[in-house]
N, C-alpha and C positions, 0 to 999 in steps of 0.2 A: 373370453375374458380373461383366463387362467394364464394366461402367458403373454411375453412381448411380442411386439407386432412383428412377424417375420417377413423376409423378403419376399415381393411379390415372385409367383408361380414361375414366370419367366424368366426370372432372376434369381433364382435359387443355385446358391453357389456349390461349387464342389467341395466337396469335405475336403478338410486339411488335418494336416498332424498337430499334434498339440505344440510341436515348437515353431509353426507356420500358420496358426489361426491367427484371427482378429484380435483375440485377447493377449495372443504372446508378442504380436508385433507391437500391441499397443505400448505393453509391458517394457520391452527393447528400447521403444522410445522413452518411456519414461526416466528408466535409467540412464539413458544417454543424457535428458536434461538435468538430472541429478548429479550424474559425474560433472557436466559442464560448471554447476554452480558450487563444487566440491575443490574443483582445480582452480577457479577464479577467487576463492574466498579469501584469500589472502593477499591478493595482488596488492591492493591498495591498502588504506586505513581504515579505521573504523567510522561510520556514518554518525553524522551529527544526530539523529534521532535515536540510533541505536544505544547511544552513552545518555541521551534524556530517559529512554525506555528502561536503561539499568538503575538510573536515579531513582526513578519512580518506583522501581521493585523492593529499593529500600526503604520506601513508605508507602508499603501495601494499603491500599484503601478501595473502597467499592466505587470510587469515581475518582476523575481528575479534570482539571480545568478544560482539557484539550482532547480527551480520550476517554473511552469506557476502561475498564478496571483488567481486560483480559490481557493486553500485551505487557502490561506490568508483572502478571502473575506468570505469564508464559518468560519473559525476560528473569524473573527468579529462578524459575526451574532452571533456565538453560546456564544460569551463572553459576548456582549450586552443583549441578550435573556436568558442565562442562567447563567451568571456570571462567576466565578473561579472553579465552583464545577465540580468533576470529573464526578459525574452523568450527570451534563447538559453537559458538554464537550464532553461527549462520547456518547449524546443520537443519534446525526444524523449519526454515525457510525454503532452504534446498528440498526437503520431503514433501513440503507442501504444494510446490511446484512441480515436482515429480507426480505427486497425488491429483495434481489438476490435470497434466496430460491423460492421466488414466480413467478421470472423471470424463474427459469430452470423448473418449473410447467408449466409454460405458453410454453415455448420453445418444450418441450415433447407433451404439447396438440397439439403445431399447425402442428407437425409432425404426428399427426394422433395418439397419445399414450392415452389411458383410463386411470382409475384411478389409477392402478398399476403403470404405466410407469410414470406419474405425480407425485404422491408421491414418487416413488423411486427416480426421480430426485433431488427431494426437499432434501429426507433425505440424499441424498449423499453430497450436499453442506453443510448441517449441520454437516457432521463427517469431513470435509476437515481440515487438521490443520492448513495448512497456511490461511485459511479464518477465522478460530478463532482468528489466530494474527492481521490479518490485522482491523477485526471488531470489536477489542477491543479499539482502539484509533483513533483520529482523525487524520488522516494523508490523504495525495493523494490515498493512495493502498485501503481504504476502499471504494471508491466511483469509482474506477477504474473497477472491473470486471462489476459492475452493469451497467456501460455506454458501455462497449463492449458486453453485452447481448442485450443490448437494441439497438446496431446496429444490432445484428444478426438477432435480431425479425422482425426487418424491412426488412431484406434481405428474411426471411422465408416467410413473408407476401407477398412481391413481387413476389415470386418465386409459393407460393400458388393460388394467387389471380390474378397474370397475370397483378397486375395493377402496373406501374412503379412509381407511385406518390411516393410511399414508399421510395424509394430513394431520395426522398425530405429530409424526416425525418431522413434516415439514415445521409447526410451530416449534419443535422443540429445536430446530437447527435455526431457527429464526431469532429464538431465544440467546442462543449462543453468538449467532450474529449481531444481535443487539449490544451484547456485552464486549465485543470485538470491533465494532465499528458500526455507527447509527444508519451509515447510508443504507443497510440492509433495508430499511424501512421503506424507500422508495421500490426496490423489487418487490415487496411483500405488495405494494399498492398496485403496481402494476399486474401483478399476478391475478390480484383479486378483481383488477378491471377485466382482465381476459375473461376470468371466471364468469362476472357477470354479462358478457356479450357474447356468450356460448354457449354449446349444451352443456357446459361443467355447472350451470347453474344449479343443477342438481342436488351438487355436493352441499349448497346451502342448505339443504332438509338435514345433512347428517350431521350428528352430533361430534362426530369426530374432527370436522374442521373447526368448531367453534372451540372444543377442548384442545386442540394444538394451538389456536390464537389464547387462551387462557394460560397455556403451560408456557409459551412466548412472553406473555405478561408477566407471570412469575418470575421465570428466569431473570428478566430485565429488571424487577424490582428494586432489588438492593441499589442498583445504580440509579435508577429514578429518586428513591429515598434520597440518596446521598444529593443528589443535584437539588431536590427541594431543599435539603437543610443549608445547601451553600448558597440559594438564591440562583440558581441556575447560570452557574460561571460559564457552560458550554456557550448557551445563547449569548452572554454579553460578549463572550470570545467573538462568535460570529458578526455580531453588530458591531463591534471594533473594527473586525478585520474589512467589513463593507464600508464602514465609514473612512478609513483610511485608503481606500483604493489601491490596497495593496495588491489584490489579485486582478490578471488583465480579463476583462468580459469580453468574450469574443461573440459577433453576431452568430445568427442561424447557421450561415453558410459556411463561416470560417470554422463554427464548431464540429459540423460535418465532416469538413475537409480534415480537421485535426483527425478526426477518427479513422480515416484512412492513411494517415501518416503513422500514428503510433501504434495501430495493428497491424502495419505490412501493407504497403499499397500491393502487394501481390496477392494478400489475401482479400481485398475488396471485393473481386467476383464471387470467393467462398460463400464470405459473410452476408454480401446482400443478395447473393442466390438461395442463401438460406432463410433470408426474411421472406423473399416473395414464394419460396416453396412451403413455408408457415401457412402464407395467406390464400395461394392459389393453386398447390401443387394437389393434385387427386388424392395421394397418401397424407402430404402435409398437413391439410386442413384440420386433419384430427386433433393437431396441436397447434391450432391457430393462437389460443390462447398465450403461447409462447411468444409469439410474436407481437401480440399486444403488449404484453409487459415489456419487450424492448422499445417500443414507441412510446409506450408511457415514460419509462425512465430515460430515454433521451429527451424528450419534449420537458418534461419535469426540470432537468438540469439546463437544458438550453432556457427556459424561463429564468430558473433561478441563479441564472450565470456561474455556474459550479465550473471547475477544473475540468480541462477536456478528458482528462485519465478518470474522472468518476466514474465513466460508464463502461471502464475496460473490463470489470467482472463479468458483465454479461455475455461478452462475445463466444466462449468457447459453445454455447447451446445453439448460437446459430453459426458457428463453424460445423458442428455435428448435422444439423439440419441440412447446410449447404451440402457436405461430404455425401449425406444419403442422396441428395437429390441429384448432385454430380453423377454418383454411381449409378443411380436409374437412368439417366440422360446417356451414358455411356457405355450402358451394357452391350447392345449391338451394333451401335454406329459411334464414331468418332473415338474408337478405342485408344489410337494413338495419343488422343488428347490427355488420356490418364497419365502415361508416362511423362510427356511432355509438363502437364501443370506439376507434377509433383516434382518433377528435376527443377523446375522454375522456384517453386517454393524454397527446396533446398539451397538454389543458387543464392536467391535475394536474402533469404534468411541468413545464409553465410557472410553475405557480404555486409549487412546492417548489423551484425552479431558485435562486432568491435564498437560501434558507435553507441551500444547501449552496455555491454558488459564488458567488465576490465580485462580485456583479453590483451591490450597492447600497451606499452610504457607511456606515460602522458606525452613524452614527446612524440614518440610514435603515433599515437591518436591523433596529435594535432595537424600531423601530417598527412595522415589518412583521412580526416575530416574535410581537410583542406582539398584533396584529390577528388572526393566524392561531392563536396559541395553540398553538403548536408549540416543542415541545422536545425535541432528539435524544437516544437514549437514552444514558445515561452508561456508560461502559467503566472509567474510573478513578476513584477517591477524591480527588478534588482540586477546589480551588476555581479554578475558570476566570474568573471576573469576571462581566461583563455579556455576554460573548460567548461561543460554544462554544470548546473546545479548538482547533479545527482553522483557526479566525480569531485566536482569541487570541494563537496561537504566531505569528504574523505581526507582532507588535505590540512595541514598545519596545525592540528589540535596539540600534540605532544610539543610541538616546537614553540607554542604559545606557554603552554605550562610553563616550559624550561623558563621561557623570560620572566614570568612571574616568579619562579623559584629564584631567581635571579635579586630580583628586587628585595623580595620577602626576606632571602637570608643577607641581605646588605644590614637589616636591621639588626638591633642589639636583641637579645634575647628576653629581655623586658619587655621589649617592645613587641616582638613578634607575639608573645601569649597574650597581646589584647589586641593583635592587627585581624581586621576582617580582611578578606577578599569577596568584594561586590563585583556582580557581573550584570549588565542591563538588559543580557539575552539568557535565555536556558541553555543555548547551545555552549556558550562559553563556561556557563557554571558546571553542565553538565559533564565537559571535557575536564575541567579541574576537578572533578571528584571522581573520574575515571583516571586519570594521569597522574593525580595531585600525590597519592600516599608513596608513589615511587620517590616523589622529589621531597618528601617530608612537608606537604601543605595541608593546612586545615580544609575542612569541605566549605566549599563556597557557598555564598547565599546570594539573593537576587531575587528583584521583585518581580518577575516575568513568570506568568501562568503558574503552574504548580509550586515552583518554588516560592512565589509569595506567601502560600498557605505554608511552608515549612519555617517560615520566618526568621528574623534576625537573630536567632538563637540569644546567647550572653553578651553579645557584641554591643558597646554604647557609642561605638562611631569615634573614637578616641584618634584611633588611625585605621585609615582603611585604603587599601588597594582597588583602585576601580578600573575596571575593563569594558570597552565596548560604549565609552563616553566621547563627546569631544571635548571634555572639561569644563564646558560654559554654565551646565546646570549645577554642577558639582560646586563649583566656586560661588554659587548661593548659598551653599548648607554648610562649607568648611572654612574654616579661617586660614587655612593654609593647602594651596594646591599646586603640585610641581610634576613636570612630566619626568618619569622615572625609567621609562625603557618605552620600546616599540615592538610590535606584533606586525611581521609582514611575512607571507609564503608565496611565490609566484604562481602558484597552483590551486591556492584557497580562494573563496569569495571575497570581492573587494571589500565589502560591507567588513569581513574579520581583517583587515588592515586598520590599527589604531596605536594610540598613544595609550601606556602605561600609567594611570596617574597614583602619586601617592598623595593621599588627602589627609589632613590631620585636624584635631578638635572641632567635629560636627557640632553645630550649632545649638541642636537640641538632642536628647538622649535617641538612638536609634530605633528605640521601640516605642517611643511616643511618635517620630515619624514616619513609621511603616505603614500604618493603614492608608498613608496618602502616597504612597510609592505604588500601588497595585498597578500592573500592566497587564491585562489580558489583551493578545493578539497573537 
């Protein structure tokens, strides 16, 4: 019980040199993913969410309307360490992506996998389209899978070594995960279900497991207190989103089909085989609780009608399990299948990479997508224009700010001193805060999510430039509303094509009106 499970005796691998061993192969693959993200970091522009997190980093708190505080702290660090450059901003997500590749290899090794299993699990992570998207930006999603796999690695160590102290570290990572993205709670619930359904119930008698849960609660407590003090705005947000029917609800079969698509169809046999190995494999049944964790997580997101990519963080452990099972099956028979499957993963991964990674120019991307007849599954009801949302949200922001600056600078100096720039969405407000200083613009105000908490500052509403509105609602509040410009970019989302309205003489003081303008969605 004092060491990791070794390969079966009949499959004991020949010793490899330091530079050709399984861990070495995994490190080579991790560096390849890291290099890919660095080389494409500046290909397009800054992403909508990245600007928002940078704005949040200027208002550090223990909570926000739409996320826990960790991403704001990371954004604060990135900005102070590397400035506003895209390469510096996206360095940490690239490192997280490389670490996830390394972690997949470690999981395979912990399950008894040799060089092939470790390398195959790592290669699978590199070829996943949704991971290529996640690790391109500075967002919560870049760090979430790594935290999930860190938790499951602790579970594996506890099972293999029979040492319950690993549950303490499971709890520590869970607490950090809760401060990063709340969805890790689904993983924890799935793991606990697996513990209850298997021999791991013995860990329930250990104080280490409960101490780990206590540590998780302590780490997550500051954010909980913030949510409590603000009447749980995150729950208000979830309710409003559901009532607006913004997200596309997928039926069970469509949800499962989406998993195959976003995780790369060529990997379906690997992760599905890994799930089967965990439940029915002679050696894999030792880790059946991981299979239950996956089943529970998928079932919960299907019932709650979550987005298809919410399940993505758990797949590296299935890749690892599938890689170990594949290594076992092909040890004496079908050895040719090893080379064939690895080659297929490389080929299909390379084919899909330009669909989800900014390798091509927008024009070349559109031609490439049309040639492949591939369209990513939609998760929200919105008109993205010619590009998918994850690309479209990297275009048009500076051009928008330039248009706002044109309107702002058309006013007299006296008028500019009392002119507010109001945005109906946090994306436009964050873009103005990011690019605005280059064009002499004041910081934006908005009623959307965290910006509502930051308030209207000292503006009275005497003169307001309004973004992201059709102008109809604004006419109810202002005595004068006139079109002053237009924002449009061929590759941005179509809801980012709008008129700039110059509004004058608000019917009441903006501070008095502000509580009624709250928009959490």
